[in-house]
N, C-alpha and C positions, 0 to 999 in steps of 0.2 A: 176922700179917696174913694174911687169907684171900684168896687170889686166885681169881677165877672166870674160867673160860675163856669165850670168846665163844660157843662151842657150847653152853655150859650155860645161857646167858641165855634167857628165854622169848621166843619170836618170835610176833608177832601175825599171824594168818592170817585171811583173809576167811571168814566163816561161810557156811554153805550158803544161809541166807536172803538175805544180801547178794549172793551169786552169782546167785540166782534173780531178785532185783530188777534187777540189771544186765542180765541176759539179757532180761527183759521189756521194759526201757527200749529196749534195742537192737532188739528185735523190733518194738516199736511204731513206732520211728523208721523202721525198714525198711518196715513196712506203709504208713506215711504217705507215704514217698518213692515207693513203688510206685503209690499212689493218685494222687499228683500227676502222676507220669509218665504214667499211664494216661489221666488227664483231659486233659493237654496233647496227648497223642497222638490222643485221640478228637476234640478240638477242631480240631486240625490237619487230621485226615482229613475232618471235616465241612466245614471251610472249603474244602478242595480240591475236595470233591464239589460244593459250592455254586458254586464258580468254574467247574467243568466243566459243571454244569447251565446256567449263564448263557451260556457260550460256545457249547456245542452246541445249547442251546435257541434262542438267537438265530439260529444258522445254519439250523436247521430252519424257523423262522418266516420267515427271509429267502428261503429256497428256495420256500416256499409263496407268499410275497408276489410273487415274480417270475412266478408262474403266474396270479395274480389280475388281473382286467381293470382298466384305468385308470378313474378316476372323472371324467375330463375332460368326458364327455358330460353330467354333471349340471350343468355350468356353461356349456355351449355350447348348451343346449336353447333352442328358440324359444318355448317355453311361458312364460306369465306368470301370476302369481297376482294376481287383481284384487280390489279392496276398495272398498266404499262407492259412493256415486253418482258417476257419471262414465263408467265406473269408473276407479280409479287403480291403477297397478302398484305392488305393495308388495314383491314379490320375483320374481326370475327362477325359472322352473320351476313345479311344482305347489304347491298350498297345503298347509299342515300345521298342527300344533299351535302353532307359533311364528309363523305368518303373521298377525300382527295388529300394529297400530301400537304397542301397549304393549311387547311383547317386542322388536320391532325397535328401538324407541327405547332399550330397555335394552341391546341389543347395542352401540349407538353409545356409550352412556355408559361401558361396561365394555370397550371395544375392546382396551385395553392390559392388562387384568387378568383377564378372564374365564377364560382358559386356566389361569392359575396358581390361581385360585379353585377351579375344577373339580378340579384335581389335588389341592389341599389337602383338599377335601371328600371326594374318593375315598379318600385315605389315612386320614382320620379315620373314614370309614365302615368301614374294615378293623378298627377296634377294636370293632366291633359285628358279629361274624361271623354271628350269628343274625338280625340285622335290618339288614343292610348297606344295602339299598336305601333304607329309610326314614331311616336315620341320614344317609346321603349327601344325600338329598333335603332333609332338614331343614336341613342345613348350607348347601346351595346357595340355598335360599329365604331363609335368614336373611342371606346375604351379597349377594344380588342382588335386583332387582325383577322377576325372571322370573315368569311365571304358573306355577301348579303343573303344568299339562299340558305346557307347553314344558320346564320343568325336568325332568320325567320323561324326556323324550327325551335330555337331556344325561346323566342318571344311567344310563340304559340304555346309552348309548354308552360310558360309563366301564366298565360291567360287561362289555361286549363286548371292550374293550381288555384287561381283566384276564384274559379267557379266551383270546384269540387272539394277544396280544402281550406276555404276561407276562414271559418271559425277556428280550426286547428292551428293554422299558421299565424293568425292574429294573436291567439292566446299564447302561443309559445314564443312569439317574437316580441310582443308588446308586454304581456303580463306572464312571464314564465313561472312565477311563484304561485299563480292561481291554480288551485288543485283540480285534478281531473276526477270524474266520477269513476272511471275504470282505467287502469294502466293499459298502455298499448303493448301488444305482444312482441314487437321487435325492439329488443333492448339495445341493439347496435345503433339504430338510427333515431335521430330526433323525430318526434311525431309528424312534424311538417314534412320532412323528407320522406318518411315512411308512407304518408298519405299520398304524396306526389308520385312516389315510385309505383304504386299499384294502379292508381287512377289515371295517371298521365304518362307514365313511363312507356307503355307500349306504343302510344300515339307518337311520342317524341322519337323513339327508336325507329319507328316506321318512316318518319320524315327524314331524320338525320342519317340513318344507317350506322354511322360511326359516332358513338359517344365515348367518354373517356375509358370506361371499363372495357368496351369492345376493341380498343386499340392498345390495351395493356397499361394504362396510366392509373397510378394510385393517386387519387385526388384528396381534397380537404374533407370529403365525406367518407366516413368509415365504411368499408365494404369487406366481404369475405373474399380474400385474395385467392383462396384455393378453388373457388367455384365461379366467381364473378369477373375475375381479371383475365383477359385473353392473353395467351403467351405465344401466339402464332404469328404475330405481326413482324414484318421485315422492316425494322426501324432504320437500318443502314440505307435502304432504298428510299424511304420517306425523307430522311434528312438530306440525302444527296439531291433528290429532286427539288426539295424546298430551297436548298442553297443555289441550285441552278436557276430556279425561278427568281430568287432575290438578285442574282447576278444579271439576269436578263433584264430586270427592271432597271437596275443601275445603268446597264449599257444603253437601254432605250432612252433613259434620261439624259445621258451624256451625248447620245446621237442627236437628240432633240435640241440640246443646247448648241451643238456644233452647227446644226442646220440653220439655226437662227443667226449665228455669228456670220456664217458664209453669206447668207442672204443679205445681211446688213452690209458686208463688205462689197457685195455686188451692187447694192444700191448706191454706195459711195462711189 
C-alpha cells in the first residue's frame, strides 16, 4: 500500500487571471461607493446652500421691505375713477387697465380664488423660461374672464414679485416651517404677500387702477377693512352694465348664427 503524505497532494491555488478579476470587482465596487458618497455629499451641500439662500435672502428682502414706504395712501386717496353717464364711481383712486365693469365684475366672481389662480399660473409660467410672460398670461386668461389689458397688469405684478421677493416667497410657499432670522412686522399678511404689497403694489395699482380693495371687495387675503376697502363704488351700476354686456354678447352670437343660416338657405 502506497501512502501519500498530505504535503505531496496537489493544492489548488488561484490563478493570476482569477486574482485580476477579483481585484477589478473590488475596484469597481470601491469606485461605485465613492461615486455614491460624492453624490450624497454634493446633494447635501446643495441642499444646505439652498436653505442658507432662503434664510439669508429672506432677511435681506425683509430689511429692504422695512425701508419701503407703506401703500396705505393708495387706498385712502380722495380720488375716484368715474365711468359712464352720471358719472358713476367704479373704483377709488385713478383709473387704469382694470377700471371697467367687466373686470371689476370678474374680481367679484373670483374673490376667493383669484390669488390662488394667479399663483398657479405664475408657477406654470416658470416651465416656459423663454416665454414666461406669454405662458402666464395665457393661463390667467383661460382661468378667468379678465380682459387682456387687465390680465397683463396681474402678470407683470407676478414678475415683479419673482424679482423682488423671490427668497421670501419660495421659503414661505415651499418650506414654511423653515425659521426666519427676524419676524416680519406685518402680522396680518403672509410675508410673501407683505413683501409683494410694498415692492410691487404701487406698480400694479398704477397699471390696473382698480384692484379688489379699490372696488370694495374683501378677498382671500386679509386686509384692514376700515382703511383699505373702498366703500364708494356704485355696484348697482357695475352689475347692470356687466349684465348688459353679457346680453349683448349673447345677442351677437345668436345674430351670427342666424346670418349663417340665412346665407345657407340662400345658397340652397
